[in-house]
N, CA, C and O of each residue as an XYZ file, in Angstrom:
236
protein
N      12.820    -21.903     -2.573
C      13.970    -21.003     -2.621
C      13.950    -20.140     -1.349
O      15.026    -19.781     -0.871
N      12.770    -19.781     -0.766
C      12.855    -18.820      0.300
C      13.489    -19.532      1.527
O      14.196    -18.861      2.279
N      13.289    -20.794      1.766
C      13.928    -21.614      2.925
C      15.319    -21.762      2.587
O      16.125    -21.656      3.512
N      15.785    -22.010      1.311
C      17.177    -21.955      1.207
C      17.834    -20.630      1.447
O      18.886    -20.602      2.085
N      17.276    -19.495      0.968
C      17.683    -18.119      1.245
C      17.788    -17.944      2.834
O      18.838    -17.559      3.347
N      16.702    -18.232      3.550
C      16.921    -18.249      4.924
C      18.023    -19.169      5.609
O      18.648    -18.819      6.610
N      18.163    -20.193      5.060
C      19.219    -21.161      5.702
C      20.605    -20.555      5.256
O      21.529    -20.698      6.057
N      20.834    -19.959      4.189
C      22.121    -19.257      3.809
C      22.304    -18.043      4.518
O      23.425    -17.578      4.722
N      21.248    -17.504      4.906
C      21.417    -16.234      5.873
C      21.917    -16.720      7.260
O      22.851    -16.173      7.846
N      21.323    -17.643      7.680
C      21.497    -18.099      8.996
C      22.980    -18.797      9.161
O      23.637    -18.717     10.199
N      23.366    -19.429      8.082
C      24.665    -19.863      7.956
C      25.690    -18.753      7.913
O      26.764    -18.899      8.498
N      25.436    -17.775      7.320
C      26.540    -16.669      7.328
C      26.618    -16.041      8.575
O      27.701    -15.694      9.047
N      25.420    -15.848      9.215
C      25.416    -15.331     10.512
C      26.221    -16.091     11.482
O      27.076    -15.581     12.206
N      25.902    -17.344     11.459
C      26.758    -18.514     12.219
C      28.170    -18.356     11.999
O      28.961    -18.172     12.923
N      28.497    -18.424     10.788
C      30.083    -18.115     10.412
C      30.768    -16.917     11.183
O      31.792    -16.987     11.863
N      29.896    -15.671     10.904
C      30.352    -14.522     11.629
C      30.452    -14.659     13.167
O      31.291    -14.044     13.823
N      29.667    -15.389     13.625
C      29.570    -15.323     15.178
C      30.730    -16.409     15.607
O      31.351    -16.222     16.653
N      30.965    -17.375     14.899
C      31.986    -18.314     15.192
C      33.500    -17.878     14.989
O      34.463    -18.538     15.378
N      33.566    -16.577     14.272
C      34.783    -15.939     14.055
C      35.561    -15.752     15.386
O      36.790    -15.801     15.436
N      34.747    -15.529     16.483
C      35.397    -15.330     17.767
C      36.368    -16.249     18.284
O      37.287    -15.969     19.053
N      36.042    -17.557     17.716
C      36.852    -18.646     18.269
C      38.223    -18.797     17.385
O      39.116    -19.578     17.711
N      38.279    -18.023     16.318
C      39.446    -18.090     15.285
C      40.601    -17.408     15.998
O      40.422    -16.305     16.514
N      41.809    -18.037     16.050
C      42.966    -17.273     16.698
C      43.613    -16.258     15.610
O      43.773    -16.580     14.433
N      43.927    -15.132     16.088
C      44.532    -14.239     15.240
C      43.565    -13.072     14.876
O      42.423    -13.319     14.490
N      44.019    -11.835     15.000
C      43.011    -10.651     14.528
C      42.610    -10.703     13.111
O      41.420    -10.705     12.794
N      43.542    -10.745     12.270
C      43.288    -10.695     10.807
C      42.394    -11.922     10.273
O      41.585    -11.808      9.352
N      42.647    -13.089     10.967
C      41.895    -14.264     10.457
C      40.527    -14.047     11.088
O      39.585    -14.526     10.457
N      40.297    -13.508     12.046
C      39.054    -13.411     12.819
C      38.254    -12.281     11.934
O      37.036    -12.365     11.776
N      38.950    -11.335     11.433
C      38.135    -10.259     10.707
C      37.909    -10.941      9.184
O      36.841    -10.789      8.591
N      38.920    -11.635      8.669
C      38.279    -12.327      7.183
C      37.212    -13.346      7.550
O      36.290    -13.423      6.737
N      37.152    -14.137      8.600
C      36.039    -15.033      8.767
C      34.830    -14.217      9.009
O      33.833    -14.558      8.373
N      34.721    -13.170      9.833
C      33.733    -12.391     10.068
C      33.140    -11.709      8.763
O      31.936    -11.706      8.506
N      34.026    -11.188      8.044
C      33.514    -10.493      6.863
C      32.962    -11.707      5.887
O      31.936    -11.543      5.227
N      33.698    -12.909      5.845
C      33.021    -13.878      4.906
C      31.719    -14.173      5.437
O      30.811    -14.392      4.635
N      31.500    -14.210      6.657
C      30.145    -14.573      7.185
C      29.079    -13.550      6.709
O      27.985    -13.827      6.219
N      29.517    -12.510      6.906
C      28.611    -11.404      6.535
C      28.283    -11.285      4.989
O      27.174    -10.923      4.596
N      29.233    -11.585      4.219
C      29.112    -11.663      2.687
C      28.096    -12.793      2.397
O      27.205    -12.680      1.555
N      28.298    -13.893      3.159
C      27.406    -14.954      2.928
C      26.042    -14.628      3.174
O      25.136    -14.873      2.378
N      25.873    -13.982      4.463
C      24.370    -13.733      4.900
C      23.892    -12.624      3.788
O      22.780    -12.759      3.278
N      24.611    -11.694      3.472
C      24.192    -10.759      2.330
C      23.725    -11.345      1.118
O      22.754    -10.959      0.468
N      24.479    -12.302      0.855
C      24.262    -13.095     -0.647
C      22.803    -13.818     -0.468
O      21.962    -13.861     -1.367
N      22.637    -14.388      0.858
C      21.478    -14.989      1.098
C      20.262    -14.109      1.005
O      19.266    -14.416      0.351
N      20.404    -12.938      1.733
C      19.365    -12.179      1.695
C      19.119    -11.412      0.509
O      17.962    -11.352      0.093
N      19.955    -10.875     -0.035
C      19.703    -10.019     -1.315
C      19.890    -10.873     -2.559
O      19.310    -10.444     -3.557
N      20.530    -11.906     -2.687
C      20.595    -12.804     -3.941
C      19.630    -13.680     -3.907
O      18.998    -13.828     -4.953
N      19.322    -14.338     -2.948
C      18.420    -15.576     -2.941
C      17.052    -15.250     -2.501
O      16.103    -15.581     -3.211
N      16.866    -14.593     -1.330
C      15.702    -14.207     -0.846
C      14.813    -13.071     -1.670
O      13.597    -13.112     -1.856
N      15.642    -12.157     -2.066
C      15.106    -11.084     -2.864
C      14.537    -11.570     -4.219
O      13.448    -11.198     -4.656
N      15.355    -12.417     -4.832
C      14.809    -12.937     -6.122
C      13.806    -13.848     -6.048
O      13.049    -13.900     -7.018
N      13.567    -14.764     -4.905
C      12.529    -15.594     -4.708
C      11.208    -14.733     -4.458
O      10.121    -15.097     -4.907
N      11.380    -13.532     -3.690
C      10.403    -12.739     -3.607
C       9.821    -12.083     -4.814
O       8.625    -12.138     -5.101
N      10.702    -11.481     -5.482
C      10.411    -10.914     -6.767
C       9.617    -11.869     -7.881
O       8.901    -11.369     -8.748
N       9.823    -13.236     -7.757
C       9.202    -14.066     -8.614
C       7.884    -14.221     -8.346
O       7.105    -14.488     -9.262
N       7.461    -14.074     -7.059
C       5.814    -13.983     -6.711
C       5.379    -12.773     -6.258
O       4.434    -12.741     -5.471
N       5.977    -11.650     -6.669
C       5.621    -10.323     -6.135
C       3.996    -10.068     -6.608
O       3.432    -10.633     -7.545
N       3.480     -9.173     -5.794
C       2.139     -8.952     -5.923
C       1.882     -8.195     -7.197
O       0.854     -8.419     -7.836
N       2.709     -7.366     -7.572
C       2.421     -6.428     -8.762
C       2.700     -7.114     -9.878
O       2.329     -6.584    -10.925
N       3.354     -8.340     -9.959
C       3.369     -9.031    -11.237
C       2.152    -10.048    -11.573
O       2.198    -10.970    -12.387
N       1.204     -9.723    -10.874
C      -0.111    -10.531    -11.193
C      -0.676    -10.253    -12.587
O      -1.702    -10.821    -12.962
């Protein structure tokens, strides 16, 4: 799950960076925000839950 979370974070970052190539300011903004939301979901949703599953205080 940690590798999946990392891949989703990198994918979101990649989408946000590629928004530079999108024509139109509002379309660029929409693609960049979508990339940031995907990266945020990867880090908070997937990586955090995978970390909490094996947390040191749950021993």
